[in-house]
MIMIMI-932895 format. One record per atom (N, C-alpha, C, O): x, y, z. Coordinates in steps of 0.1 Angstrom, whole numbers, plus 2048, in hexadecimal, padded with zeros to 3 digits. Layout:
XYZ ...
//
This chain:
4C849596B 4C649C977 4CE495982 4CD489983 4D649C98A 4DD496995 4D448F99E 4C94949A1 4D84849A3 4D047C9AC 4CD4829B9 4C347F9C0 4D548C9BD 4D34929CB 4C949E9CA 4C74A49D5 4C34A19BF 4B94AB9BE 4AB4A69BE 4A949B9B7 4A24AC9C5 4944A89C5 48D4AF9BA 48D4BB9B9 4864A79B2 47E4AE9A7 4734B79AD 46C4B39B7 4724C39A8 4684CC9AC 45A4C69AD 4534C99B6 4574BE9A3 4494B89A2 4474AF9AD 43B4AC9B0 4514AA9B4 44F4A19BF 44D4A89CD 44A4A29D7 44E4B59CD 44C4BD9D9 43D4BF9DB 4354BF9D2 4394C19E7 42B4C39EB 4274D19E5 42F4DA9E4 41B4D29E1 4164DF9DB 4194EB9E3 41C4F69DE 4184EA9F1 41A4F69F9 4294FA9F9 42D5059F9 4324F09F8 4404F29F7 4434F99E9 44B5029E8 43D4F39DE 43F4F99D1 43B5089D1 4425119CC 43050B9D7 42B5199D8 4345229E0 43752D9DB 43951D9EB 4435259F3 44F5289EB 4555339EB 45451E9E4 4605209DC 45E52A9D0 4665329CD 4525299CA 44F5329BF 44E5409C4 45354A9BE 4485429D0 44754F9D6 4555559D9 4575619D7 45D54D9DF 46B5519E3 4735559D6 47A55E9D6 47154D9CC 47854F9BF 47355D9B9 47B5659B5 46655F9BA 46156B9B4 4665779BC 46A5819B5 4685769C9 46E5819D1 47C5839CC 48058F9CB 4845799CB 49257A9C7 49357F9B9 49D5879B6 48A57C9B0 48C5809A2 48658E9A0 488594995 47F5949AA 4795A19A8 4845AB9A6 4825B69A1 4905A89AA 49B5B19A9 4A45AE99D 4AF5B599B 4A05A5995 4A85A0989 4A15A597C 4965A997C 4A95A5971 4A35A8964 49959D960 49B591963 48E5A295A 483598957 486593949 48E598941 47F587946 480581939 47257B936 46B57793F 46F57A929 463574925 46656691F 45D55E91D 47256391D 477556917 47454A922 47B54A92C 46C54191E 469536927 47552E92B 47752A936 47E52B921 48A523923 49352B92E 499524936 49453892C 49C53F936 49653F944 49D53E94E 489540945 482540952 484532958 487532964 483527951 48651A956 49451995B 497513966 49D51D953 4AC51D957 4AE525963 4B552096C 4A9531965 4AB539970 4A553297D 4AB532987 49952D97C 492526987 49A51A98B 49C518997 49E512982 4A6506985 4B350A98C 4B7503995 4BA514987 4C651898D 4C451D99B 4CC51B9A4 4B952499E 4B65299AB 4B251D9B5 4B651E9C0 4AB5139B0 4A75079B8 4B34FE9BB 4B34F89C5 4BC4FC9B2 4C74F29B3 4CF4F39C0 4D14E89C6 4D34FF9C5 4DA4FF9D2 4D14FB9DE 4D64F89E8 4C44FA9DB 4BB4F59E6 4B84E69E5 4B04E19EC 4BF4E09DB 4BE4D29D9 4B14CE9D1 4AC4C29D3 4AC4D79C9 4A04D49C1 4A34D69B2 4AA4E09AE 49E4CD9AA 4A04CF99C 4934D4996 4884D299B 4944DA98A 4884DF983 48B4DF974 4964E296F 4814DA96C 4824DA95E 4754DD958 46B4DF95F 4744DD94A 4674DF944 45D4D4947 4514D7947 4624C994B 4594BE94F 4514C195C 4474BB95F 4564CB964 4504CF970 4454D996E 43D4DC978 4444DF962 43A4E9960 42C4E2960 42A4D795B 4224E9965 4144E4964 4104E2956 4134E994D 4084D7954 4034D4947 3F54DA945 3ED4DA94F 3F24DF939 3E44E4937 3DB4D8936 3DE4CD932 3CF4DB93A 3C54D093A 3BC4D192E 3B34C992D 
//
């Protein structure tokens, strides 16, 4: 991961929520996918220009 990107997991929960909501709005006009790897790739690509990285490590863990 490039050093200039902030890991998604390091963002405050309210910032994460705002980004997820904005992403959902942007993706509402795109083709959908059920493939988790593709979803991660798309979200990471959308976040990168904003200086944020995302990977499977950022996904919430089941308890």
